[in-house]
C-alpha positions in Angstrom: 0.0 0.0 0.0 1.3 3.4 -0.9 2.0 6.2 1.5 1.0 9.7 0.2 3.9 12.1 -0.2 2.0 15.3 -0.4 4.0 18.2 -1.8 3.1 21.9 -1.3 4.4 24.9 -3.1 5.7 28.1 -1.3 2.2 29.4 -1.0 1.0 26.3 0.8 -1.0 24.9 -2.1 -1.0 21.3 -3.2 1.8 20.8 -5.8 0.6 20.5 -9.4 2.7 17.4 -9.8 0.7 15.5 -7.2 -2.4 13.6 -8.5 -5.5 15.5 -7.3 -7.3 12.1 -7.0 -5.6 8.9 -6.1 -7.1 5.4 -5.3 -5.2 2.5 -4.0 -6.7 -1.0 -4.0 -10.2 0.3 -3.4 -12.9 -2.2 -2.6 -16.6 -1.6 -2.0 -18.8 -4.4 -0.8 -22.5 -3.8 -0.1 -25.0 -6.1 1.6 -28.1 -7.4 0.0 -30.8 -10.0 0.8 -28.7 -12.5 -1.2 -25.6 -11.7 0.7 -22.5 -9.5 0.2 -22.1 -7.9 -3.3 -18.7 -6.8 -4.5 -19.2 -3.5 -6.3 -15.6 -2.4 -6.6 -12.9 -5.0 -6.5 -9.4 -3.6 -6.0 -9.5 -0.4 -8.1 -6.2 1.7 -8.3 -5.8 4.8 -10.3 -4.4 8.4 -10.2 -5.9 11.4 -11.9 -3.7 14.4 -12.4 -4.8 18.0 -11.7 -6.5 19.5 -14.7 -7.2 16.3 -16.5 -10.6 15.3 -18.0 -11.5 11.7 -17.6 -14.6 9.6 -18.6 -15.6 6.5 -16.6 -17.6 4.2 -18.9 -18.9 0.7 -18.8 -22.1 -1.3 -18.9 -24.9 -1.0 -16.3 -23.7 -2.6 -13.0 -20.0 -2.3 -13.9 -19.3 0.0 -10.9 -18.8 3.3 -12.7 -21.2 5.4 -10.7 -20.0 3.8 -7.5 -16.5 4.6 -8.4 -17.4 8.3 -8.8 -19.4 8.3 -5.6 -16.4 7.0 -3.6 -14.1 9.6 -5.1 -16.6 12.3 -4.0 -16.8 10.9 -0.5 -20.5 10.1 -0.9 -20.0 6.3 -0.5 -17.7 4.9 2.2 -15.3 2.2 0.8 -14.9 -1.1 2.5 -11.1 -1.2 2.2 -8.2 0.6 0.4 -7.4 4.3 0.3 -8.7 7.3 -1.5 -6.9 10.7 -1.4 -8.4 13.8 -2.8 -6.4 17.1 -2.8 -4.0 15.7 -0.4 -6.6 14.5 2.1 -7.3 10.8 2.8 -11.1 10.4 2.8 -11.3 7.3 5.1 -10.5 8.9 8.5 -12.7 11.9 7.9 -16.0 12.3 9.6 -19.2 13.1 7.7 -18.9 16.7 8.7 -15.2 16.8 7.6 -16.2 15.2 4.2 -18.9 17.8 3.7 -16.3 20.6 4.3 -13.9 19.0 1.9 -16.6 18.6 -0.8 -17.6 22.2 -0.3 -14.1 23.4 -0.7 -12.8 21.2 -3.5 -15.6 19.5 -5.4 -18.6 20.4 -7.5 -21.0 17.5 -8.3 -23.6 17.4 -11.2 -26.1 14.6 -11.2 -28.4 13.2 -14.0 -31.3 14.4 -11.8 -30.9 18.0 -11.2 -31.6 18.0 -7.4 -32.9 21.6 -7.4 -35.0 22.9 -4.5 -38.4 23.4 -6.2 -39.5 26.2 -3.9 -36.4 28.2 -4.6 -35.6 30.4 -7.6 -32.6 29.7 -9.8 -30.7 32.4 -7.9 -31.6 31.0 -4.5 -30.6 27.5 -5.6 -27.2 28.6 -6.7 -26.7 30.8 -3.7 -27.7 28.2 -1.2 -24.3 26.4 -0.7 -22.6 29.7 -0.3 -25.2 31.0 2.2 -24.7 27.8 4.2 -20.9 28.5 4.2 -21.5 32.0 5.5 -20.6 33.8 2.3 -21.9 37.4 2.5 -21.6 37.7 -1.3 -23.6 34.6 -2.0 -26.3 36.2 -4.1 -23.9 38.4 -6.0 -21.7 35.4 -6.9 -24.7 33.3 -7.8 -25.9 36.0 -10.2 -22.5 36.0 -11.9 -22.5 32.2 -12.1 -25.9 32.1 -13.7 -24.8 34.6 -16.3 -21.7 32.5 -17.0 -24.0 29.5 -17.8 -26.3 31.6 -20.0 -29.1 32.2 -17.6 -28.8 35.9 -16.7 -32.4 36.4 -17.7 -33.8 33.4 -15.7 -32.5 34.1 -12.2 -35.9 34.7 -10.7 -37.5 31.6 -12.3 -38.4 28.5 -10.3 -37.3 25.0 -11.5 -40.8 24.2 -12.8 -40.6 27.3 -15.0 -37.3 26.1 -16.6 -36.6 23.6 -19.3 -34.6 20.5 -18.5 -31.5 22.0 -20.1 -32.0 25.2 -18.1 -32.4 23.2 -14.9 -29.1 21.4 -15.6 -27.4 24.8 -16.2 -28.6 25.9 -12.8 -27.3 22.7 -11.3 -23.9 23.3 -13.0 -23.8 26.9 -11.7 -24.5 25.6 -8.2 -21.7 23.0 -8.5 -19.4 25.9 -9.4 -20.5 28.1 -6.5 -17.4 27.6 -4.4 -14.9 27.5 -7.2 -14.1 23.8 -7.0 -10.9 22.2 -8.2 -12.7 19.1 -9.2 -16.0 18.7 -11.2 -17.8 15.3 -10.9 -20.6 14.7 -13.4 -22.8 11.5 -13.3 -24.6 11.1 -16.6 -25.1 14.9 -16.8 -27.0 14.6 -20.2 -29.0 11.5 -19.3 -32.3 13.3 -19.0 -31.8 15.7 -21.9 -32.4 15.5 -25.7 -29.4 15.3 -28.0 -29.2 18.9 -28.9 -29.6 20.2 -25.3 -27.2 17.5 -24.1 -24.5 18.7 -26.5 -25.0 22.3 -25.2 -24.5 21.1 -21.6 -21.4 19.1 -22.5 -19.9 22.1 -24.4 -20.7 24.2 -21.4 -19.0 21.8 -19.0 -15.9 21.5 -21.1 -15.7 25.2 -21.6 -16.0 25.9 -17.8 -13.4 23.2 -17.1 -10.9 24.8 -19.5 -11.5 28.4 -18.2 -11.1 27.3 -14.6 -8.4 24.7 -15.1 -10.5 22.2 -13.1 -10.2 18.4 -13.1 -13.3 16.9 -14.8 -14.5 13.3 -14.1 -17.6 12.2 -16.0 -19.6 9.0 -15.8 -21.2 8.4 -19.1 -22.5 5.7 -21.5 -21.9 8.0 -24.5 -18.8 7.0 -26.4 -18.7 10.3 -28.3 -18.7 12.2 -25.0 -16.0 9.9 -23.6 -13.9 10.6 -26.7 -13.9 14.3 -25.8 -11.9 13.7 -22.6 -8.2 13.2 -22.1 -8.7 9.7 -20.8 -11.2 6.9 -20.7 -11.4 4.5 -17.8 -13.4 1.4 -18.7 -15.1 -0.4 -15.9 -16.2 -4.1 -16.0 -17.5 -6.1 -13.1 -16.1 -3.8 -10.5 -12.5 -3.5 -11.9 -10.8 -1.3 -14.4 -10.8 -3.3 -17.7 -8.9 -0.6 -19.7 -7.4 2.8 -19.0 -6.5 4.7 -22.2 -5.9 8.0 -23.8 -8.6 9.1 -26.2 -6.8 9.0 -29.5 -7.7 5.3 -29.8 -11.2 6.0 -28.6 -11.7 8.8 -31.2 -10.5 6.4 -33.9 -13.0 3.7 -32.7 -15.9 6.1 -32.5 -15.3 7.5 -36.0 -14.7 4.0 -37.7 
């Protein structure tokens, strides 16, 4: 088992040469009526700062569970996960929440917006909870960044699916995360709207130099990333750059 050698620059920030996400022999076993089920079976990988990576695989292969463990939303059974120099295992739920708030933005297939709050209030909420006095000013700017400056006072039910996903993305960016996790972010959208959301995500990632990890079943989307991690039966079946993926998609 590896021992993390965290390096910091003179300003006290995590070194750019250190992987921002690192997993070592991660196992996840869940209980069911039929007995224990091995969801992840010894997964090891490192994702450098600023990289975009797609996690792909058939239903039940463990791809969403892999993302959930990276985000600290699912406790692993054994192994080690380190995110931005912090090992997740020893952290309490409150400490994990603080780390997620400081380092991660998460976009789900279901938008998880509060229906009784406007777009502006939904985006401002995480910042308000963190005691940010400029929460609404920042939220307004984020909604403008995702193309919704004219929709800030609309409730989720008054927005299209694509607009709701844009609100969810703005909320995920609310605390300037270093890592963006997206779980099937276009799964509930039509093809044209889905492409707009993907273009938005990749544009935001480039402008903010964020690490982007996407779970997807879409090979064309996967081919847009720097790297494709293929899951099969709880293990990494392939881990490849996307030049070969692009060739396979176009052939």
